[in-house]
PQR file with spaces between the fields and no chain letter, atoms N, CA, C, O and H, PARSE charges and radii, in Angstrom:
ATOM       1  N    MET     1      65.478   29.785  203.294 -0.4000 1.5000
ATOM       2  CA   MET     1      66.447   29.975  202.242 -0.0000 2.0000
ATOM       3  C    MET     1      66.449   31.423  201.778  0.5500 1.7000
ATOM       4  O    MET     1      67.472   31.962  201.356 -0.5500 1.4000
ATOM       5  N    HIS     2      65.283   32.032  201.868 -0.4000 1.5000
ATOM       6  CA   HIS     2      65.186   33.421  201.469 -0.0000 2.0000
ATOM       7  C    HIS     2      66.015   34.317  202.393  0.5500 1.7000
ATOM       8  O    HIS     2      66.606   35.302  201.951 -0.5500 1.4000
ATOM       9  H    HIS     2      64.452   31.594  202.210  0.4000 1.0000
ATOM      10  N    ASP     3      66.049   33.966  203.664 -0.4000 1.5000
ATOM      11  CA   ASP     3      66.817   34.751  204.625 -0.0000 2.0000
ATOM      12  C    ASP     3      68.314   34.664  204.344  0.5500 1.7000
ATOM      13  O    ASP     3      69.037   35.646  204.506 -0.5500 1.4000
ATOM      14  H    ASP     3      65.569   33.166  204.023  0.4000 1.0000
ATOM      15  N    VAL     4      68.767   33.513  203.932 -0.4000 1.5000
ATOM      16  CA   VAL     4      70.196   33.327  203.659 -0.0000 2.0000
ATOM      17  C    VAL     4      70.627   34.155  202.457  0.5500 1.7000
ATOM      18  O    VAL     4      71.689   34.778  202.479 -0.5500 1.4000
ATOM      19  H    VAL     4      68.180   32.715  203.800  0.4000 1.0000
ATOM      20  N    SER     5      69.812   34.166  201.412 -0.4000 1.5000
ATOM      21  CA   SER     5      70.194   34.918  200.223 -0.0000 2.0000
ATOM      22  C    SER     5      70.207   36.420  200.510  0.5500 1.7000
ATOM      23  O    SER     5      71.044   37.142  199.968 -0.5500 1.4000
ATOM      24  H    SER     5      68.950   33.660  201.394  0.4000 1.0000
ATOM      25  N    SER     6      69.275   36.905  201.367 -0.4000 1.5000
ATOM      26  CA   SER     6      69.287   38.328  201.697 -0.0000 2.0000
ATOM      27  C    SER     6      70.501   38.675  202.552  0.5500 1.7000
ATOM      28  O    SER     6      71.029   39.782  202.447 -0.5500 1.4000
ATOM      29  H    SER     6      68.595   36.318  201.806  0.4000 1.0000
ATOM      30  N    MET     7      70.947   37.757  203.389 -0.4000 1.5000
ATOM      31  CA   MET     7      72.147   37.988  204.196 -0.0000 2.0000
ATOM      32  C    MET     7      73.383   38.043  203.307  0.5500 1.7000
ATOM      33  O    MET     7      74.298   38.829  203.552 -0.5500 1.4000
ATOM      34  H    MET     7      70.518   36.857  203.474  0.4000 1.0000
ATOM      35  N    MET     8      73.404   37.210  202.279 -0.4000 1.5000
ATOM      36  CA   MET     8      74.557   37.207  201.372 -0.0000 2.0000
ATOM      37  C    MET     8      74.639   38.530  200.614  0.5500 1.7000
ATOM      38  O    MET     8      75.727   39.042  200.347 -0.5500 1.4000
ATOM      39  H    MET     8      72.660   36.572  202.080  0.4000 1.0000
ATOM      40  N    LYS     9      73.469   39.075  200.271 -0.4000 1.5000
ATOM      41  CA   LYS     9      73.471   40.350  199.562 -0.0000 2.0000
ATOM      42  C    LYS     9      74.012   41.459  200.454  0.5500 1.7000
ATOM      43  O    LYS     9      74.750   42.328  199.990 -0.5500 1.4000
ATOM      44  H    LYS     9      72.585   38.660  200.487  0.4000 1.0000
ATOM      45  N    LEU    10      73.648   41.433  201.728 -0.4000 1.5000
ATOM      46  CA   LEU    10      74.146   42.452  202.639 -0.0000 2.0000
ATOM      47  C    LEU    10      75.655   42.339  202.819  0.5500 1.7000
ATOM      48  O    LEU    10      76.367   43.342  202.855 -0.5500 1.4000
ATOM      49  H    LEU    10      73.048   40.728  202.106  0.4000 1.0000
ATOM      50  N    GLN    11      76.125   41.113  202.931 -0.4000 1.5000
ATOM      51  CA   GLN    11      77.563   40.920  203.093 -0.0000 2.0000
ATOM      52  C    GLN    11      78.317   41.351  201.840  0.5500 1.7000
ATOM      53  O    GLN    11      79.399   41.931  201.929 -0.5500 1.4000
ATOM      54  H    GLN    11      75.546   40.298  202.902  0.4000 1.0000
ATOM      55  N    ARG    12      77.752   41.071  200.691 -0.4000 1.5000
ATOM      56  CA   ARG    12      78.406   41.449  199.441 -0.0000 2.0000
ATOM      57  C    ARG    12      78.510   42.961  199.308  0.5500 1.7000
ATOM      58  O    ARG    12      79.555   43.489  198.927 -0.5500 1.4000
ATOM      59  H    ARG    12      76.873   40.600  200.619  0.4000 1.0000
ATOM      60  N    SER    13      77.418   43.657  199.627 -0.4000 1.5000
ATOM      61  CA   SER    13      77.435   45.105  199.467 -0.0000 2.0000
ATOM      62  C    SER    13      78.419   45.738  200.449  0.5500 1.7000
ATOM      63  O    SER    13      79.078   46.718  200.103 -0.5500 1.4000
ATOM      64  H    SER    13      76.570   43.228  199.937  0.4000 1.0000
ATOM      65  N    GLY    14      78.532   45.207  201.653 -0.4000 1.5000
ATOM      66  CA   GLY    14      79.490   45.733  202.617 -0.0000 2.0000
ATOM      67  C    GLY    14      80.921   45.467  202.182  0.5500 1.7000
ATOM      68  O    GLY    14      81.793   46.316  202.369 -0.5500 1.4000
ATOM      69  H    GLY    14      77.997   44.410  201.934  0.4000 1.0000
ATOM      70  N    CYS    15      81.166   44.337  201.624 -0.4000 1.5000
ATOM      71  CA   CYS    15      82.505   43.979  201.147 -0.0000 2.0000
ATOM      72  C    CYS    15      82.897   44.842  199.955  0.5500 1.7000
ATOM      73  O    CYS    15      84.067   45.185  199.787 -0.5500 1.4000
ATOM      74  H    CYS    15      80.458   43.647  201.472  0.4000 1.0000
ATOM      75  N    HIS    16      81.926   45.187  199.140 -0.4000 1.5000
ATOM      76  CA   HIS    16      82.200   45.979  197.942 -0.0000 2.0000
ATOM      77  C    HIS    16      82.679   47.384  198.314  0.5500 1.7000
ATOM      78  O    HIS    16      83.538   47.952  197.639 -0.5500 1.4000
ATOM      79  H    HIS    16      80.976   44.909  199.276  0.4000 1.0000
ATOM      80  N    GLN    17      82.118   47.940  199.394 -0.4000 1.5000
ATOM      81  CA   GLN    17      82.522   49.284  199.793 -0.0000 2.0000
ATOM      82  C    GLN    17      83.914   49.303  200.403  0.5500 1.7000
ATOM      83  O    GLN    17      84.547   50.358  200.438 -0.5500 1.4000
ATOM      84  H    GLN    17      81.420   47.479  199.943  0.4000 1.0000
ATOM      85  N    MET    18      84.402   48.188  200.878 -0.4000 1.5000
ATOM      86  CA   MET    18      85.719   48.149  201.493 -0.0000 2.0000
ATOM      87  C    MET    18      86.843   48.054  200.467  0.5500 1.7000
ATOM      88  O    MET    18      88.013   48.190  200.824 -0.5500 1.4000
ATOM      89  H    MET    18      83.888   47.330  200.849  0.4000 1.0000
ATOM      90  N    ARG    19      86.524   47.832  199.251 -0.4000 1.5000
ATOM      91  CA   ARG    19      87.567   47.726  198.234 -0.0000 2.0000
ATOM      92  C    ARG    19      88.233   49.078  198.010  0.5500 1.7000
ATOM      93  O    ARG    19      87.662   50.119  198.338 -0.5500 1.4000
ATOM      94  H    ARG    19      85.573   47.722  198.960  0.4000 1.0000
ATOM      95  N    ALA    20      89.414   49.062  197.464 -0.4000 1.5000
ATOM      96  CA   ALA    20      90.127   50.309  197.181 -0.0000 2.0000
ATOM      97  C    ALA    20      89.395   51.073  196.097  0.5500 1.7000
ATOM      98  O    ALA    20      89.040   50.505  195.064 -0.5500 1.4000
ATOM      99  H    ALA    20      89.877   48.217  197.197  0.4000 1.0000
ATOM     100  N    GLY    21      89.167   52.348  196.323 -0.4000 1.5000
ATOM     101  CA   GLY    21      88.479   53.172  195.337 -0.0000 2.0000
ATOM     102  C    GLY    21      86.998   52.918  195.291  0.5500 1.7000
ATOM     103  O    GLY    21      86.347   53.282  194.311 -0.5500 1.4000
ATOM     104  H    GLY    21      89.454   52.809  197.162  0.4000 1.0000
ATOM     105  N    GLY    22      86.444   52.311  196.303 -0.4000 1.5000
ATOM     106  CA   GLY    22      85.032   51.985  196.292 -0.0000 2.0000
ATOM     107  C    GLY    22      84.155   53.076  196.852  0.5500 1.7000
ATOM     108  O    GLY    22      82.970   52.845  197.093 -0.5500 1.4000
ATOM     109  H    GLY    22      86.973   52.016  197.099  0.4000 1.0000
ATOM     110  N    GLY    23      84.703   54.271  197.069 -0.4000 1.5000
ATOM     111  CA   GLY    23      83.939   55.368  197.639 -0.0000 2.0000
ATOM     112  C    GLY    23      82.987   55.963  196.625  0.5500 1.7000
ATOM     113  O    GLY    23      82.793   55.416  195.539 -0.5500 1.4000
ATOM     114  H    GLY    23      85.666   54.460  196.872  0.4000 1.0000
ATOM     115  N    PRO    24      82.400   57.078  196.985 -0.5600 1.5000
ATOM     116  CA   PRO    24      81.456   57.712  196.056  0.2800 2.0000
ATOM     117  C    PRO    24      82.162   58.151  194.782  0.5500 1.7000
ATOM     118  O    PRO    24      83.284   58.657  194.798 -0.5500 1.4000
ATOM     119  N    LYS    25      81.475   57.942  193.711 -0.4000 1.5000
ATOM     120  CA   LYS    25      82.056   58.260  192.402 -0.0000 2.0000
ATOM     121  C    LYS    25      81.776   59.710  192.046  0.5500 1.7000
ATOM     122  O    LYS    25      80.683   60.218  192.297 -0.5500 1.4000
ATOM     123  H    LYS    25      80.563   57.531  193.698  0.4000 1.0000
ATOM     124  N    GLY    26      82.757   60.368  191.467 -0.4000 1.5000
ATOM     125  CA   GLY    26      82.584   61.732  190.998 -0.0000 2.0000
ATOM     126  C    GLY    26      82.163   61.718  189.539  0.5500 1.7000
ATOM     127  O    GLY    26      81.880   60.656  188.984 -0.5500 1.4000
ATOM     128  H    GLY    26      83.644   59.956  191.264  0.4000 1.0000
ATOM     129  N    PRO    27      82.120   62.877  188.917 -0.5600 1.5000
ATOM     130  CA   PRO    27      81.759   62.917  187.493  0.2800 2.0000
ATOM     131  C    PRO    27      82.849   62.250  186.656  0.5500 1.7000
ATOM     132  O    PRO    27      84.011   62.230  187.061 -0.5500 1.4000
ATOM     133  N    PRO    28      82.495   61.715  185.514 -0.5600 1.5000
ATOM     134  CA   PRO    28      83.518   61.054  184.687  0.2800 2.0000
ATOM     135  C    PRO    28      84.559   62.067  184.221  0.5500 1.7000
ATOM     136  O    PRO    28      84.250   63.229  183.958 -0.5500 1.4000
ATOM     137  N    SER    29      85.774   61.603  184.128 -0.4000 1.5000
ATOM     138  CA   SER    29      86.850   62.498  183.702 -0.0000 2.0000
ATOM     139  C    SER    29      86.726   62.788  182.209  0.5500 1.7000
ATOM     140  O    SER    29      86.120   62.024  181.458 -0.5500 1.4000
ATOM     141  H    SER    29      86.024   60.658  184.341  0.4000 1.0000
ATOM     142  N    ALA    30      87.301   63.884  181.810 -0.4000 1.5000
ATOM     143  CA   ALA    30      87.251   64.276  180.398 -0.0000 2.0000
ATOM     144  C    ALA    30      88.160   63.362  179.586  0.5500 1.7000
ATOM     145  O    ALA    30      89.151   62.856  180.113 -0.5500 1.4000
ATOM     146  H    ALA    30      87.793   64.505  182.420  0.4000 1.0000
ATOM     147  N    PRO    31      87.847   63.147  178.336 -0.5600 1.5000
ATOM     148  CA   PRO    31      88.733   62.322  177.512  0.2800 2.0000
ATOM     149  C    PRO    31      90.074   63.023  177.323  0.5500 1.7000
ATOM     150  O    PRO    31      90.147   64.248  177.412 -0.5500 1.4000
ATOM     151  N    PRO    32      91.116   62.272  177.068 -0.5600 1.5000
ATOM     152  CA   PRO    32      92.426   62.903  176.885  0.2800 2.0000
ATOM     153  C    PRO    32      92.407   63.840  175.679  0.5500 1.7000
ATOM     154  O    PRO    32      91.815   63.532  174.644 -0.5500 1.4000
ATOM     155  N    THR    33      93.057   64.969  175.830 -0.4000 1.5000
ATOM     156  CA   THR    33      93.080   65.934  174.730 -0.0000 2.0000
ATOM     157  C    THR    33      94.172   65.577  173.740  0.5500 1.7000
ATOM     158  O    THR    33      95.183   64.975  174.103 -0.5500 1.4000
ATOM     159  H    THR    33      93.538   65.219  176.670  0.4000 1.0000
ATOM     160  N    ILE    34      93.964   65.945  172.514 -0.4000 1.5000
ATOM     161  CA   ILE    34      94.951   65.694  171.463 -0.0000 2.0000
ATOM     162  C    ILE    34      95.885   66.894  171.428  0.5500 1.7000
ATOM     163  O    ILE    34      95.419   68.024  171.281 -0.5500 1.4000
ATOM     164  H    ILE    34      93.143   66.434  172.219  0.4000 1.0000
ATOM     165  N    PRO    35      97.189   66.682  171.559 -0.5600 1.5000
ATOM     166  CA   PRO    35      98.099   67.830  171.532  0.2800 2.0000
ATOM     167  C    PRO    35      98.090   68.492  170.159  0.5500 1.7000
ATOM     168  O    PRO    35      97.934   67.810  169.146 -0.5500 1.4000
ATOM     169  N    PRO    36      98.255   69.808  170.113 -0.5600 1.5000
ATOM     170  CA   PRO    36      98.237   70.488  168.812  0.2800 2.0000
ATOM     171  C    PRO    36      99.460   70.115  167.986  0.5500 1.7000
ATOM     172  O    PRO    36     100.545   69.891  168.521 -0.5500 1.4000
ATOM     173  N    ILE    37      99.267   70.055  166.696 -0.4000 1.5000
ATOM     174  CA   ILE    37     100.366   69.750  165.782 -0.0000 2.0000
ATOM     175  C    ILE    37     100.975   71.074  165.350  0.5500 1.7000
ATOM     176  O    ILE    37     100.304   71.904  164.736 -0.5500 1.4000
ATOM     177  H    ILE    37      98.385   70.237  166.261  0.4000 1.0000
ATOM     178  N    ILE    38     102.244   71.268  165.671 -0.4000 1.5000
ATOM     179  CA   ILE    38     102.932   72.507  165.329 -0.0000 2.0000
ATOM     180  C    ILE    38     103.802   72.234  164.112  0.5500 1.7000
ATOM     181  O    ILE    38     104.692   71.385  164.148 -0.5500 1.4000
ATOM     182  H    ILE    38     102.789   70.594  166.169  0.4000 1.0000
ATOM     183  N    ILE    39     103.536   72.963  163.037 -0.4000 1.5000
ATOM     184  CA   ILE    39     104.316   72.802  161.816 -0.0000 2.0000
ATOM     185  C    ILE    39     105.408   73.854  161.835  0.5500 1.7000
ATOM     186  O    ILE    39     105.128   75.053  161.830 -0.5500 1.4000
ATOM     187  H    ILE    39     102.813   73.653  163.008  0.4000 1.0000
ATOM     188  N    ASN    40     106.642   73.405  161.857 -0.4000 1.5000
ATOM     189  CA   ASN    40     107.782   74.308  161.909 -0.0000 2.0000
ATOM     190  C    ASN    40     108.302   74.519  160.493  0.5500 1.7000
ATOM     191  O    ASN    40     108.757   73.561  159.867 -0.5500 1.4000
ATOM     192  H    ASN    40     106.870   72.431  161.861  0.4000 1.0000
ATOM     193  N    PRO    41     108.249   75.752  159.964 -0.5600 1.5000
ATOM     194  CA   PRO    41     108.766   75.961  158.602  0.2800 2.0000
ATOM     195  C    PRO    41     110.282   75.853  158.544  0.5500 1.7000
ATOM     196  O    PRO    41     110.841   75.669  157.462 -0.5500 1.4000
ATOM     197  N    PHE    42     110.958   75.963  159.677 -0.4000 1.5000
ATOM     198  CA   PHE    42     112.414   75.881  159.708 -0.0000 2.0000
ATOM     199  C    PHE    42     112.831   74.532  160.276  0.5500 1.7000
ATOM     200  O    PHE    42     113.482   74.458  161.318 -0.5500 1.4000
ATOM     201  H    PHE    42     110.504   76.112  160.556  0.4000 1.0000
ATOM     202  N    ASN    43     112.458   73.485  159.593 -0.4000 1.5000
ATOM     203  CA   ASN    43     112.753   72.137  160.062 -0.0000 2.0000
ATOM     204  C    ASN    43     114.234   71.857  159.860  0.5500 1.7000
ATOM     205  O    ASN    43     114.741   71.938  158.741 -0.5500 1.4000
ATOM     206  H    ASN    43     111.929   73.545  158.746  0.4000 1.0000
ATOM     207  N    ARG    44     114.918   71.530  160.933 -0.4000 1.5000
ATOM     208  CA   ARG    44     116.358   71.264  160.837 -0.0000 2.0000
ATOM     209  C    ARG    44     116.643   69.880  160.277  0.5500 1.7000
ATOM     210  O    ARG    44     117.768   69.599  159.863 -0.5500 1.4000
ATOM     211  H    ARG    44     114.506   71.464  161.842  0.4000 1.0000
ATOM     212  N    GLU    45     115.652   69.025  160.260 -0.4000 1.5000
ATOM     213  CA   GLU    45     115.857   67.678  159.755 -0.0000 2.0000
ATOM     214  C    GLU    45     115.608   67.577  158.258  0.5500 1.7000
ATOM     215  O    GLU    45     115.731   66.493  157.687 -0.5500 1.4000
ATOM     216  H    GLU    45     114.738   69.253  160.597  0.4000 1.0000
ATOM     217  N    ALA    46     115.264   68.681  157.614 -0.4000 1.5000
ATOM     218  CA   ALA    46     115.005   68.653  156.174 -0.0000 2.0000
ATOM     219  C    ALA    46     116.316   68.394  155.437  0.5500 1.7000
ATOM     220  O    ALA    46     117.348   68.953  155.807 -0.5500 1.4000
ATOM     221  H    ALA    46     115.164   69.561  158.078  0.4000 1.0000
ATOM     222  N    PRO    47     116.291   67.562  154.409 -0.5600 1.5000
ATOM     223  CA   PRO    47     117.534   67.294  153.676  0.2800 2.0000
ATOM     224  C    PRO    47     118.018   68.542  152.955  0.5500 1.7000
ATOM     225  O    PRO    47     117.228   69.348  152.463 -0.5500 1.4000
ATOM     226  N    ARG    48     119.323   68.678  152.906 -0.4000 1.5000
ATOM     227  CA   ARG    48     119.904   69.819  152.202 -0.0000 2.0000
ATOM     228  C    ARG    48     119.769   69.614  150.708  0.5500 1.7000
ATOM     229  O    ARG    48     119.826   68.493  150.203 -0.5500 1.4000
ATOM     230  H    ARG    48     119.965   68.023  153.305  0.4000 1.0000
ATOM     231  N    GLN    49     119.590   70.720  150.018 -0.4000 1.5000
ATOM     232  CA   GLN    49     119.493   70.628  148.568 -0.0000 2.0000
ATOM     233  C    GLN    49     120.897   70.491  147.993  0.5500 1.7000
ATOM     234  O    GLN    49     121.853   71.078  148.499 -0.5500 1.4000
ATOM     235  H    GLN    49     119.544   71.631  150.428  0.4000 1.0000
ATOM     236  N    SER    50     121.000   69.719  146.947 -0.4000 1.5000
ATOM     237  CA   SER    50     122.306   69.528  146.331 -0.0000 2.0000
ATOM     238  C    SER    50     122.740   70.810  145.635  0.5500 1.7000
ATOM     239  O    SER    50     121.910   71.641  145.269 -0.5500 1.4000
ATOM     240  H    SER    50     120.224   69.242  146.536  0.4000 1.0000
ATOM     241  N    SER    51     124.041   70.961  145.457 -0.4000 1.5000
ATOM     242  CA   SER    51     124.554   72.172  144.820 -0.0000 2.0000
ATOM     243  C    SER    51     124.320   72.150  143.311  0.5500 1.7000
ATOM     244  O    SER    51     124.456   73.179  142.649 -0.5500 1.4000
ATOM     245  H    SER    51     124.715   70.285  145.755  0.4000 1.0000
ATOM     246  N    ILE    52     123.975   71.002  142.769 -0.4000 1.5000
ATOM     247  CA   ILE    52     123.716   70.894  141.333 -0.0000 2.0000
ATOM     248  C    ILE    52     122.230   71.116  141.104  0.5500 1.7000
ATOM     249  O    ILE    52     121.391   70.425  141.681 -0.5500 1.4000
ATOM     250  H    ILE    52     123.864   70.166  143.306  0.4000 1.0000
ATOM     251  N    ASP    53     121.919   72.078  140.266 -0.4000 1.5000
ATOM     252  CA   ASP    53     120.529   72.372  139.943 -0.0000 2.0000
ATOM     253  C    ASP    53     120.133   71.496  138.763  0.5500 1.7000
ATOM     254  O    ASP    53     120.709   71.650  137.686 -0.5500 1.4000
ATOM     255  H    ASP    53     122.601   72.640  139.798  0.4000 1.0000
ATOM     256  N    PRO    54     119.175   70.581  138.914 -0.5600 1.5000
ATOM     257  CA   PRO    54     118.828   69.694  137.795  0.2800 2.0000
ATOM     258  C    PRO    54     118.127   70.427  136.653  0.5500 1.7000
ATOM     259  O    PRO    54     118.077   69.912  135.536 -0.5500 1.4000
ATOM     260  N    LEU    55     117.590   71.611  136.910 -0.4000 1.5000
ATOM     261  CA   LEU    55     116.890   72.327  135.846 -0.0000 2.0000
ATOM     262  C    LEU    55     117.834   73.174  134.995  0.5500 1.7000
ATOM     263  O    LEU    55     117.445   73.645  133.926 -0.5500 1.4000
ATOM     264  H    LEU    55     117.631   72.030  137.818  0.4000 1.0000
ATOM     265  N    ARG    56     119.032   73.366  135.444 -0.4000 1.5000
ATOM     266  CA   ARG    56     119.994   74.194  134.714 -0.0000 2.0000
ATOM     267  C    ARG    56     120.904   73.294  133.888  0.5500 1.7000
ATOM     268  O    ARG    56     121.479   72.340  134.413 -0.5500 1.4000
ATOM     269  H    ARG    56     119.347   72.983  136.313  0.4000 1.0000
ATOM     270  N    THR    57     121.037   73.592  132.598 -0.4000 1.5000
ATOM     271  CA   THR    57     121.900   72.779  131.739 -0.0000 2.0000
ATOM     272  C    THR    57     123.342   73.241  131.909  0.5500 1.7000
ATOM     273  O    THR    57     123.605   74.443  131.958 -0.5500 1.4000
ATOM     274  H    THR    57     120.570   74.367  132.172  0.4000 1.0000
ATOM     275  N    PRO    58     124.268   72.310  131.997 -0.5600 1.5000
ATOM     276  CA   PRO    58     125.669   72.706  132.163  0.2800 2.0000
ATOM     277  C    PRO    58     126.210   73.349  130.884  0.5500 1.7000
ATOM     278  O    PRO    58     125.719   73.095  129.784 -0.5500 1.4000
ATOM     279  N    LEU    59     127.226   74.182  131.057 -0.4000 1.5000
ATOM     280  CA   LEU    59     127.851   74.822  129.909 -0.0000 2.0000
ATOM     281  C    LEU    59     128.652   73.796  129.114  0.5500 1.7000
ATOM     282  O    LEU    59     129.224   72.875  129.699 -0.5500 1.4000
ATOM     283  H    LEU    59     127.625   74.388  131.951  0.4000 1.0000
ATOM     284  N    PRO    60     128.702   73.941  127.789 -0.5600 1.5000
ATOM     285  CA   PRO    60     129.516   73.010  127.003  0.2800 2.0000
ATOM     286  C    PRO    60     130.997   73.282  127.263  0.5500 1.7000
ATOM     287  O    PRO    60     131.353   74.364  127.730 -0.5500 1.4000
ATOM     288  N    PRO    61     131.858   72.316  126.966 -0.5600 1.5000
ATOM     289  CA   PRO    61     133.295   72.542  127.179  0.2800 2.0000
ATOM     290  C    PRO    61     133.793   73.648  126.246  0.5500 1.7000
ATOM     291  O    PRO    61     133.246   73.822  125.157 -0.5500 1.4000
ATOM     292  N    PRO    62     134.804   74.385  126.647 -0.5600 1.5000
ATOM     293  CA   PRO    62     135.307   75.459  125.786  0.2800 2.0000
ATOM     294  C    PRO    62     135.939   74.893  124.521  0.5500 1.7000
ATOM     295  O    PRO    62     136.624   73.871  124.549 -0.5500 1.4000
ATOM     296  N    VAL    63     135.694   75.574  123.427 -0.4000 1.5000
ATOM     297  CA   VAL    63     136.227   75.130  122.134 -0.0000 2.0000
ATOM     298  C    VAL    63     137.378   76.063  121.764  0.5500 1.7000
ATOM     299  O    VAL    63     137.212   77.282  121.719 -0.5500 1.4000
ATOM     300  H    VAL    63     135.138   76.404  123.404  0.4000 1.0000
ATOM     301  N    ARG    64     138.541   75.478  121.501 -0.4000 1.5000
ATOM     302  CA   ARG    64     139.709   76.268  121.086 -0.0000 2.0000
ATOM     303  C    ARG    64     139.858   76.205  119.579  0.5500 1.7000
ATOM     304  O    ARG    64     139.636   75.170  118.950 -0.5500 1.4000
ATOM     305  H    ARG    64     138.676   74.488  121.537  0.4000 1.0000
ATOM     306  N    ARG    65     140.230   77.319  119.031 -0.4000 1.5000
ATOM     307  CA   ARG    65     140.509   77.319  117.596 -0.0000 2.0000
ATOM     308  C    ARG    65     141.785   76.540  117.342  0.5500 1.7000
ATOM     309  O    ARG    65     142.713   76.572  118.150 -0.5500 1.4000
ATOM     310  H    ARG    65     140.410   78.160  119.541  0.4000 1.0000
ATOM     311  N    PRO    66     141.830   75.854  116.239 -0.5600 1.5000
ATOM     312  CA   PRO    66     143.084   75.138  115.943  0.2800 2.0000
ATOM     313  C    PRO    66     144.215   76.140  115.696  0.5500 1.7000
ATOM     314  O    PRO    66     144.035   77.147  115.011 -0.5500 1.4000
ATOM     315  N    GLY    67     145.364   75.843  116.262 -0.4000 1.5000
ATOM     316  CA   GLY    67     146.519   76.733  116.090 -0.0000 2.0000
ATOM     317  C    GLY    67     147.131   76.601  114.697  0.5500 1.7000
ATOM     318  O    GLY    67     146.965   75.580  114.030 -0.5500 1.4000
ATOM     319  H    GLY    67     145.510   75.024  116.818  0.4000 1.0000
ATOM     320  N    LEU    68     147.830   77.628  114.273 -0.4000 1.5000
ATOM     321  CA   LEU    68     148.512   77.591  112.977 -0.0000 2.0000
ATOM     322  C    LEU    68     149.773   76.754  113.101  0.5500 1.7000
ATOM     323  O    LEU    68     150.394   76.748  114.164 -0.5500 1.4000
ATOM     324  H    LEU    68     147.965   78.457  114.815  0.4000 1.0000
ATOM     325  N    PRO    69     150.173   76.049  112.053 -0.5600 1.5000
ATOM     326  CA   PRO    69     151.369   75.200  112.157  0.2800 2.0000
ATOM     327  C    PRO    69     152.631   76.006  112.458  0.5500 1.7000
ATOM     328  O    PRO    69     153.527   75.490  113.126 -0.5500 1.4000
ATOM     329  N    GLY    70     152.734   77.226  112.002 -0.4000 1.5000
ATOM     330  CA   GLY    70     153.954   77.999  112.234 -0.0000 2.0000
ATOM     331  C    GLY    70     154.036   78.558  113.638  0.5500 1.7000
ATOM     332  O    GLY    70     155.102   79.032  114.032 -0.5500 1.4000
ATOM     333  H    GLY    70     152.007   77.646  111.459  0.4000 1.0000
ATOM     334  N    MET    71     152.980   78.526  114.401 -0.4000 1.5000
ATOM     335  CA   MET    71     152.999   79.108  115.739 -0.0000 2.0000
ATOM     336  C    MET    71     153.232   78.063  116.827  0.5500 1.7000
ATOM     337  O    MET    71     153.172   78.372  118.018 -0.5500 1.4000
ATOM     338  H    MET    71     152.115   78.141  114.081  0.4000 1.0000
ATOM     339  N    ARG    72     153.491   76.857  116.421 -0.4000 1.5000
ATOM     340  CA   ARG    72     153.736   75.824  117.422 -0.0000 2.0000
ATOM     341  C    ARG    72     155.079   76.067  118.088  0.5500 1.7000
ATOM     342  O    ARG    72     156.044   76.510  117.465 -0.5500 1.4000
ATOM     343  H    ARG    72     153.539   76.607  115.454  0.4000 1.0000
ATOM     344  N    LEU    73     155.103   75.769  119.337 -0.4000 1.5000
ATOM     345  CA   LEU    73     156.360   75.903  120.065 -0.0000 2.0000
ATOM     346  C    LEU    73     157.238   74.701  119.759  0.5500 1.7000
ATOM     347  O    LEU    73     156.798   73.552  119.765 -0.5500 1.4000
ATOM     348  H    LEU    73     154.320   75.408  119.843  0.4000 1.0000
ATOM     349  N    ARG    74     158.478   75.013  119.497 -0.4000 1.5000
ATOM     350  CA   ARG    74     159.414   73.922  119.239 -0.0000 2.0000
ATOM     351  C    ARG    74     160.195   73.628  120.505  0.5500 1.7000
ATOM     352  O    ARG    74     160.463   74.517  121.313 -0.5500 1.4000
ATOM     353  H    ARG    74     158.835   75.947  119.492  0.4000 1.0000
ATOM     354  N    ALA    75     160.539   72.414  120.654 -0.4000 1.5000
ATOM     355  CA   ALA    75     161.334   72.034  121.810 -0.0000 2.0000
ATOM     356  C    ALA    75     162.720   72.650  121.674  0.5500 1.7000
ATOM     357  O    ALA    75     163.312   72.656  120.594 -0.5500 1.4000
ATOM     358  H    ALA    75     160.321   71.692  119.998  0.4000 1.0000
ATOM     359  N    ALA    76     163.218   73.161  122.775 -0.4000 1.5000
ATOM     360  CA   ALA    76     164.558   73.773  122.741 -0.0000 2.0000
ATOM     361  C    ALA    76     165.591   72.674  122.567  0.5500 1.7000
ATOM     362  O    ALA    76     165.656   71.723  123.345 -0.5500 1.4000
ATOM     363  H    ALA    76     162.737   73.157  123.652  0.4000 1.0000
ATOM     364  N    GLY    77     166.376   72.829  121.548 -0.4000 1.5000
ATOM     365  CA   GLY    77     167.382   71.803  121.295 -0.0000 2.0000
ATOM     366  C    GLY    77     168.358   72.251  120.211  0.5500 1.7000
ATOM     367  O    GLY    77     168.211   73.354  119.686 -0.5500 1.4000
ATOM     368  H    GLY    77     166.323   73.602  120.916  0.4000 1.0000
ATOM     369  N    PRO    78     169.324   71.451  119.868 -0.5600 1.5000
ATOM     370  CA   PRO    78     170.337   71.857  118.870  0.2800 2.0000
ATOM     371  C    PRO    78     169.854   71.908  117.464  0.5500 1.7000
ATOM     372  O    PRO    78     170.622   72.235  116.559 -0.5500 1.4000
């Protein structure tokens, strides 16, 4: 029985070398590198600023002096 198990080991090792990629192993490959993060100060996707400045208070409406009663325009008529 001992002879049979040793024969199976020989057959297994020979079969293992026939597999794809079963040749001699080289050094392990390097881990994948992390790409650098490039910060673009001129980002075209940045939202445009609104034309209204929230920190600036709007001007009040213009105030007209009341006109004199004699300076009113009269409708042209008879």
